[in-house]
C-alpha positions as CSV (number, residue, x, y, z in Angstrom):
1,M,2.1,24.4,24.4
2,E,2.7,21.7,27.0
3,N,6.2,20.2,26.9
4,Q,5.8,16.8,25.2
5,V,9.4,15.7,25.8
6,K,9.6,15.1,29.5
7,V,6.6,12.8,29.7
8,Q,7.1,9.3,28.4
9,E,4.4,8.7,25.8
10,K,2.5,5.4,26.0
11,T,0.6,3.5,23.4
12,N,-3.2,3.8,23.7
13,L,-4.8,0.5,22.8
14,K,-8.1,2.1,21.9
15,V,-6.4,4.5,19.5
16,G,-4.4,1.6,18.0
17,F,-7.6,-0.4,17.5
18,C,-9.4,2.4,15.8
19,Y,-6.4,3.4,13.7
20,S,-6.3,-0.2,12.4
21,F,-9.7,0.2,10.8
22,G,-8.4,2.8,8.4
23,E,-6.2,0.1,6.9
24,I,-9.1,-2.4,6.9
25,G,-11.1,0.2,4.9
26,S,-8.1,0.7,2.6
27,Q,-7.7,-3.0,1.9
28,M,-11.5,-3.4,1.4
29,S,-11.1,-0.8,-1.3
30,W,-7.8,-1.7,-3.0
31,Y,-7.7,-5.5,-2.6
32,M,-10.0,-6.2,-5.6
33,I,-8.2,-3.6,-7.8
34,N,-4.7,-4.8,-6.8
35,T,-5.4,-8.5,-7.0
36,Y,-8.0,-9.0,-9.7
37,L,-8.2,-5.9,-11.9
38,T,-5.6,-7.0,-14.4
39,I,-7.1,-10.4,-15.0
40,F,-10.6,-8.8,-15.0
41,Y,-9.5,-6.5,-17.8
42,T,-8.0,-9.3,-19.9
43,D,-10.3,-12.2,-19.3
44,V,-13.7,-10.6,-18.7
45,V,-13.7,-7.1,-20.2
46,G,-11.6,-8.4,-23.1
47,L,-9.0,-5.7,-23.2
48,T,-5.7,-6.4,-24.9
49,A,-2.4,-6.4,-23.0
50,V,-1.4,-3.1,-24.7
51,A,-4.7,-1.4,-23.7
52,V,-4.3,-2.5,-20.1
53,S,-0.7,-1.3,-20.0
54,A,-1.8,2.1,-21.5
55,I,-4.6,2.5,-18.9
56,M,-2.1,1.8,-16.0
57,L,0.5,4.1,-17.4
58,I,-1.8,7.1,-18.1
59,A,-3.5,6.8,-14.7
60,R,-0.1,7.0,-13.0
61,I,1.1,9.9,-15.1
62,W,-2.0,11.8,-13.7
63,D,-1.1,10.7,-10.2
64,A,2.3,12.4,-10.6
65,A,0.5,15.7,-10.3
66,N,-2.5,14.5,-8.3
67,D,-0.7,13.0,-5.3
68,P,1.6,15.9,-4.3
69,M,-1.3,18.3,-4.8
70,M,-3.5,16.3,-2.5
71,G,-0.7,16.3,0.1
72,M,-0.4,20.1,-0.2
73,I,-4.2,20.5,0.2
74,A,-4.2,18.3,3.3
75,D,-1.3,20.1,4.9
76,R,-3.1,23.4,4.4
77,T,-6.4,22.1,5.8
78,N,-7.6,23.4,9.2
79,T,-11.0,22.4,10.4
80,R,-12.6,21.7,13.8
81,W,-12.1,18.0,13.0
82,G,-8.4,18.5,12.3
83,K,-6.2,18.4,9.2
84,F,-6.6,14.9,8.0
85,R,-9.7,13.4,9.6
86,P,-12.2,15.3,7.4
87,Y,-11.0,13.5,4.3
88,L,-11.5,10.1,6.0
89,M,-15.1,11.2,6.8
90,F,-16.2,12.5,3.4
91,A,-14.0,10.8,0.7
92,P,-14.9,7.0,1.3
93,P,-18.3,7.2,-0.3
94,F,-16.8,8.6,-3.5
95,L,-14.2,5.9,-3.4
96,A,-16.9,3.2,-3.1
97,V,-18.7,4.5,-6.2
98,F,-15.6,4.5,-8.3
99,N,-14.5,1.0,-7.1
100,I,-17.8,-0.3,-8.3
101,L,-17.6,1.4,-11.6
102,T,-14.1,0.1,-12.1
103,F,-15.5,-3.5,-12.0
104,T,-18.5,-2.7,-14.2
105,V,-18.6,-4.1,-17.8
106,F,-20.2,-1.4,-19.9
107,P,-22.1,-2.2,-23.1
108,V,-19.6,-0.5,-25.4
109,T,-16.8,-1.7,-27.6
110,G,-13.5,-0.5,-29.1
111,M,-11.9,2.7,-27.9
112,A,-15.0,3.7,-25.9
113,K,-14.5,0.6,-23.7
114,V,-10.9,1.5,-23.1
115,L,-11.7,5.2,-22.3
116,L,-14.5,4.2,-19.9
117,C,-12.1,1.8,-18.1
118,L,-9.5,4.5,-17.9
119,V,-11.9,7.2,-16.5
120,C,-13.2,4.8,-13.8
121,Y,-9.7,3.7,-12.8
122,I,-8.5,7.3,-12.6
123,G,-11.5,8.2,-10.5
124,A,-10.8,5.2,-8.1
125,G,-7.2,6.3,-7.9
126,M,-8.0,9.9,-7.1
127,S,-10.5,8.9,-4.4
128,Y,-8.0,6.5,-2.9
129,T,-5.3,9.2,-2.9
130,A,-7.6,11.4,-0.8
131,V,-8.0,8.7,1.9
132,C,-4.6,7.0,1.8
133,I,-2.5,10.2,2.1
134,T,-4.5,11.6,4.9
135,Y,-4.8,8.2,6.7
136,G,-1.0,7.7,6.6
137,S,-0.4,11.3,7.7
138,L,-2.8,10.9,10.7
139,V,-0.4,8.8,12.7
140,N,2.0,11.8,13.1
141,R,-0.9,13.8,14.6
142,V,-1.8,11.0,17.0
143,A,1.6,10.3,18.5
144,R,5.1,11.9,18.8
145,D,7.3,9.0,20.1
146,S,8.9,7.0,17.3
147,Q,8.2,3.6,18.8
148,V,4.6,4.6,19.7
149,R,4.0,5.6,16.1
150,M,5.5,2.2,15.1
151,N,3.2,0.5,17.5
152,Y,0.2,2.2,15.9
153,T,1.6,1.4,12.5
154,S,1.8,-2.2,13.7
155,A,-1.8,-2.1,14.7
156,R,-2.5,-0.8,11.2
157,A,-0.5,-3.8,9.8
158,I,-2.4,-6.2,11.9
159,G,-5.8,-4.9,10.8
160,G,-4.6,-5.0,7.2
161,A,-3.4,-8.6,7.6
162,I,-6.6,-9.7,9.1
163,I,-8.8,-8.3,6.4
164,Q,-6.4,-9.5,3.7
165,F,-6.6,-13.0,5.2
166,I,-10.4,-12.8,5.1
167,L,-10.5,-11.4,1.6
168,S,-8.0,-14.0,0.4
169,A,-10.1,-16.8,1.8
170,V,-13.5,-15.5,0.6
171,A,-13.0,-13.1,-2.4
172,M,-12.5,-15.7,-5.2
173,P,-15.1,-18.1,-3.7
174,M,-17.6,-15.1,-3.6
175,I,-16.7,-14.2,-7.2
176,L,-17.3,-17.8,-8.3
177,Y,-20.5,-18.0,-6.3
178,F,-22.0,-14.9,-7.7
179,S,-20.8,-15.9,-11.1
180,N,-22.9,-19.1,-10.9
181,S,-20.0,-20.8,-12.6
182,D,-16.7,-22.5,-12.1
183,V,-15.1,-19.6,-14.0
184,A,-15.2,-16.0,-12.8
185,N,-17.4,-13.7,-14.8
186,A,-18.6,-10.0,-14.8
187,R,-21.5,-10.6,-12.5
188,G,-19.3,-12.2,-9.9
189,Y,-16.6,-9.5,-9.9
190,F,-19.3,-6.7,-9.8
191,I,-21.3,-8.1,-6.8
192,T,-18.2,-8.9,-4.8
193,T,-16.9,-5.3,-5.4
194,V,-20.2,-3.8,-4.3
195,I,-20.1,-5.8,-1.0
196,C,-16.5,-4.8,-0.3
197,S,-17.2,-1.1,-1.1
198,V,-20.2,-0.9,1.2
199,V,-18.4,-2.5,4.1
200,M,-15.4,-0.2,3.6
201,I,-17.2,3.1,4.4
202,P,-17.9,2.6,8.2
203,C,-14.4,1.3,8.7
204,F,-13.0,4.7,7.8
205,W,-15.6,6.4,10.0
206,L,-14.6,4.2,13.0
207,C,-11.0,5.3,12.5
208,V,-12.0,8.9,12.5
209,A,-14.1,8.5,15.6
210,G,-11.2,7.0,17.6
211,C,-8.2,8.9,16.4
212,K,-8.2,12.5,17.5
213,E,-5.5,14.9,16.2
214,T,-3.9,15.8,19.6
215,V,-0.3,16.4,18.6
216,V,0.7,19.9,17.6
217,V,4.4,20.4,16.7
218,E,4.5,23.2,14.1
219,R,6.9,26.0,14.7
220,P,5.2,29.3,15.9
221,V,4.0,31.3,13.0
222,T,6.1,34.5,12.4
223,G,4.4,35.9,9.3
224,Q,6.1,33.7,6.7
225,K,4.4,33.4,3.3
226,S,2.8,30.1,2.4
227,R,5.2,27.7,0.6
228,S,4.5,26.9,-3.0
229,V,4.0,23.4,-4.3
230,L,7.5,23.6,-5.9
231,Q,9.1,24.7,-2.7
232,S,7.5,21.9,-0.8
233,L,8.6,19.3,-3.3
234,K,12.2,20.7,-3.4
235,S,12.4,20.4,0.4
236,A,11.1,16.8,0.3
237,F,13.7,15.9,-2.3
238,K,16.5,17.3,-0.1
239,N,15.4,14.9,2.7
240,R,17.9,12.0,2.0
241,M,16.3,9.6,4.5
242,L,12.9,10.2,2.9
243,M,14.3,9.5,-0.6
244,I,15.8,6.3,0.6
245,T,12.6,5.2,2.2
246,V,10.5,6.1,-0.9
247,F,12.9,4.2,-3.1
248,C,12.5,1.1,-0.9
249,V,8.7,1.6,-0.9
250,F,8.6,1.9,-4.7
251,M,10.8,-1.1,-5.5
252,G,9.2,-3.2,-2.8
253,S,5.7,-2.3,-4.2
254,V,6.8,-3.1,-7.7
255,A,7.7,-6.6,-6.4
256,I,4.8,-7.3,-4.1
257,M,1.9,-5.5,-5.8
258,G,3.1,-6.6,-9.2
259,R,3.3,-10.2,-8.0
260,M,-0.1,-10.1,-6.3
261,S,-1.7,-8.7,-9.5
262,L,-0.2,-11.5,-11.5
263,L,-0.3,-14.4,-9.0
264,S,-3.8,-15.4,-10.1
265,Y,-2.3,-16.2,-13.6
266,Y,0.3,-18.4,-11.8
267,V,-2.3,-20.3,-9.8
268,I,-4.8,-20.7,-12.5
269,Y,-2.5,-21.6,-15.4
270,V,0.7,-22.9,-13.9
271,V,-0.7,-24.7,-10.8
272,G,-3.8,-25.4,-12.8
273,S,-6.6,-24.6,-10.3
274,Y,-9.0,-21.8,-9.6
275,T,-9.7,-23.4,-6.2
276,M,-6.1,-23.1,-5.1
277,I,-6.3,-19.3,-5.2
278,A,-8.0,-19.1,-1.8
279,P,-5.6,-21.5,0.1
280,I,-2.5,-19.9,-1.3
281,F,-3.7,-16.3,-0.8
282,S,-5.1,-17.2,2.7
283,A,-1.8,-18.8,3.7
284,M,0.1,-15.6,2.7
285,T,-2.2,-13.3,4.6
286,L,-2.4,-15.4,7.7
287,F,1.3,-15.3,8.0
288,Q,1.5,-11.7,7.1
289,F,-0.8,-11.2,10.2
290,I,1.8,-13.1,12.3
291,G,4.5,-11.0,10.8
292,S,2.5,-7.9,11.7
293,L,2.1,-9.1,15.3
294,L,5.9,-9.4,15.5
295,L,6.6,-5.8,14.3
296,P,6.6,-4.0,17.7
297,W,9.0,-6.5,19.2
298,A,11.2,-6.9,16.1
299,T,11.6,-3.2,15.3
300,K,12.4,-2.5,18.9
301,T,14.9,-5.3,19.2
302,F,16.6,-5.1,15.8
303,G,15.7,-1.5,14.7
304,K,13.4,-0.8,11.8
305,R,16.0,-0.8,9.0
306,N,17.7,-4.0,10.2
307,W,14.4,-5.9,10.5
308,L,13.4,-4.7,7.0
309,I,16.7,-6.1,5.6
310,I,16.1,-9.5,7.4
311,L,12.6,-9.8,6.0
312,N,13.9,-8.9,2.5
313,V,16.6,-11.5,2.5
314,V,14.1,-14.2,3.6
315,Q,11.6,-13.0,1.0
316,I,14.1,-13.3,-1.9
317,A,14.9,-16.8,-0.9
318,G,11.2,-17.7,-0.8
319,F,10.6,-16.4,-4.3
320,V,13.6,-18.2,-5.8
321,I,12.6,-21.5,-4.1
322,M,9.1,-21.1,-5.4
323,F,10.4,-20.7,-8.9
324,I,12.7,-23.7,-8.8
325,V,10.4,-26.2,-7.2
326,P,7.7,-27.7,-9.6
327,A,4.2,-26.4,-8.9
328,N,2.6,-29.8,-8.6
329,N,2.8,-30.1,-4.8
330,N,0.0,-28.2,-3.1
331,I,1.4,-28.7,0.4
332,F,4.7,-27.2,-0.6
333,L,3.0,-24.3,-2.4
334,I,1.0,-23.4,0.8
335,G,4.1,-23.8,3.0
336,I,6.3,-21.5,0.9
337,S,3.4,-19.0,0.6
338,C,3.4,-18.9,4.4
339,V,7.0,-17.8,4.5
340,I,6.5,-15.2,1.8
341,G,3.4,-14.0,3.6
342,L,5.4,-13.5,6.8
343,T,7.9,-11.3,4.9
344,N,5.1,-9.2,3.3
345,S,4.8,-7.4,6.7
346,A,8.0,-5.5,5.5
347,S,5.8,-2.8,3.9
348,N,4.6,-1.7,7.3
349,V,8.2,-1.2,8.5
350,C,8.6,1.3,5.7
351,T,5.5,3.1,6.9
352,G,7.1,3.5,10.3
353,M,10.3,4.7,8.8
354,L,8.4,7.3,6.8
355,S,7.0,8.8,10.1
356,D,10.6,9.2,11.3
357,C,11.5,10.9,8.0
358,I,9.0,13.6,8.7
359,E,10.6,14.3,12.1
360,Y,14.1,14.3,10.4
361,G,12.9,16.8,7.8
362,D,11.6,19.1,10.5
363,W,14.8,18.8,12.5
364,K,17.3,19.2,9.6
365,Y,15.5,21.5,7.2
366,G,12.8,23.1,9.4
367,V,10.0,21.8,7.1
368,R,7.2,19.6,8.4
369,E,4.6,18.7,5.9
370,E,3.0,15.3,6.6
371,G,0.7,15.4,3.7
372,V,3.3,16.1,1.1
373,T,5.6,13.5,2.6
374,Y,3.0,10.8,2.6
375,S,2.1,11.8,-1.0
376,F,5.5,10.6,-2.0
377,M,4.8,7.2,-0.5
378,S,1.3,7.1,-2.1
379,F,2.7,8.1,-5.5
380,G,5.5,5.6,-5.1
381,V,3.0,2.8,-4.4
382,K,0.7,3.8,-7.2
383,L,3.6,4.3,-9.7
384,A,4.8,0.9,-8.7
385,T,1.3,-0.5,-9.3
386,A,1.3,1.1,-12.7
387,V,4.8,-0.2,-13.6
388,A,4.1,-3.6,-12.3
389,G,0.6,-3.7,-14.0
390,S,1.6,-2.3,-17.3
391,V,5.0,-4.1,-17.7
392,G,3.7,-7.2,-16.0
393,V,0.8,-7.8,-18.3
394,L,3.0,-7.2,-21.3
395,L,5.6,-9.7,-19.9
396,I,2.8,-12.2,-19.4
397,A,1.6,-11.7,-23.0
398,A,5.2,-12.1,-24.2
399,T,5.4,-15.5,-22.6
400,G,2.8,-16.7,-25.1
401,Y,-0.1,-16.5,-22.7
402,V,-3.6,-16.9,-24.3
403,P,-6.7,-16.2,-22.0
404,N,-9.0,-19.1,-21.0
405,V,-7.0,-21.9,-22.6
406,E,-4.4,-24.5,-21.5
407,Q,-1.0,-22.8,-21.7
408,T,2.1,-24.2,-23.4
409,E,5.1,-25.3,-21.2
410,A,7.1,-22.2,-22.4
411,A,4.2,-19.9,-21.3
412,K,4.0,-21.6,-17.9
413,T,7.8,-21.2,-17.4
414,G,7.5,-17.6,-18.4
415,I,4.6,-16.9,-16.1
416,N,6.5,-18.5,-13.3
417,A,9.6,-16.3,-13.9
418,V,7.5,-13.1,-14.1
419,V,5.6,-14.0,-10.8
420,N,8.6,-15.2,-8.8
421,L,12.1,-14.3,-10.2
422,L,11.3,-10.7,-11.2
423,P,10.0,-9.8,-7.8
424,A,13.1,-11.3,-6.2
425,A,15.3,-9.1,-8.3
426,C,13.3,-6.0,-7.4
427,I,13.5,-6.7,-3.6
428,F,17.3,-7.1,-3.9
429,I,17.6,-3.7,-5.5
430,S,15.3,-2.2,-2.9
431,M,17.7,-3.3,-0.1
432,I,20.8,-1.5,-1.4
433,P,20.0,2.1,-0.2
434,L,19.0,0.8,3.3
435,F,22.6,0.5,4.2
436,F,22.8,4.4,4.1
437,Y,19.7,4.9,6.2
438,K,20.7,6.3,9.6
439,L,17.5,7.0,11.6
440,D,17.8,4.6,14.6
441,K,16.1,4.9,18.0
442,K,19.0,6.9,19.5
443,M,18.9,9.4,16.6
444,M,15.1,9.8,16.8
445,D,15.2,10.5,20.5
446,K,17.7,13.2,19.9
447,I,15.7,14.7,17.1
448,R,12.5,14.8,19.1
449,V,14.1,16.6,22.0
450,E,15.8,19.2,19.8
451,I,12.6,19.9,17.8
452,D,10.7,20.6,21.0
453,E,13.5,22.7,22.5
454,R,13.7,24.7,19.3
455,N,9.9,25.3,19.1
456,A,9.8,26.2,22.8
457,A,12.5,28.8,22.2
458,K,10.7,30.2,19.2
459,A,7.5,30.5,21.2
460,E,9.2,32.6,23.9
């Protein structure tokens, strides 16, 4: 194997561009589910808060087994296209079908309605697992250098921010347009989801076309037996840096995804306007794009961990201010949403940290399993979605919320607290373990050199 240590690796703009389309595809798939599924279930399908909570919880219990298994399968895949690229070629059409079914109102009632929603949501989650784990793992097969991987992760973040900005600006107007009404209905949600799902598929295929799996860093095979699922999970749990990163991902996702899934309630019932959804969401995603553009410079200048802490502190302040200031000034709401959007780029810093955790696990424990490692992140994100979705909708109901009517002042205050104060508390908790995270640039350069020296010695 050619020595990959002595040559300074450079960022390939074409690879970064194509890699970003995987995130565009992911957002085209998951945006509707993450942003509108809860309110679609309560206000259109007519499910109770308890039923929605149960669907979210059961789906995530299934993911507890499904995500690590998908990671193991991906790690053991060897084809002429590579380990991870085949899944990005063949899984997106299945994901498109289940996304559409998830936003379909079936002509059934009672428990049959709940079960159909559950099956469709689980199907969408399993399909998304197949693409998101392999897409996240792909970056470690495209680049070795920690900062180069961060640059590709930044390209991913930029692509995600751009499509989120577009979706934030057009999704609700599209839903209302196809609803033929000032109030979103089943037809509007369904047609919008169909459009997003169809556009999603070629985005993944472009990513596959431009991102070849050129990095090979496994230790030479010496006749060892294949590792079991349990052994792989035990090794991952021993990786302290990985556990810190996954905890930050989980708590951050509880805050951000939970807030995004409930923000429509805040805008519709506290601000009092469907039409303000697009400006507020667009402002956040526009400035998330700006935050993503800053990532290569900021992570190189401050380090990944330190930049993440800075973003988290600013985000907490933004949430608290949004709670305190009355929601009757649209200019203020858009302005504070810009600040919050800038800090939402923090999630992509965690993605860059996760790539370093894979190298750390290989160096310290001799175990390199990208798929299993990224399955922890995938599971953390989806568990966070479940916790935020199931608990969030119950908390919204506890405020006294009643669908499709003017809310009481107590309900408005409660919705405001759930949407802003609760995420601030979660972000604060997510920061605590970061002070024990030790993988800086100097450490990662040392790890890379020692891994390649070790593998070269084994090969001889």
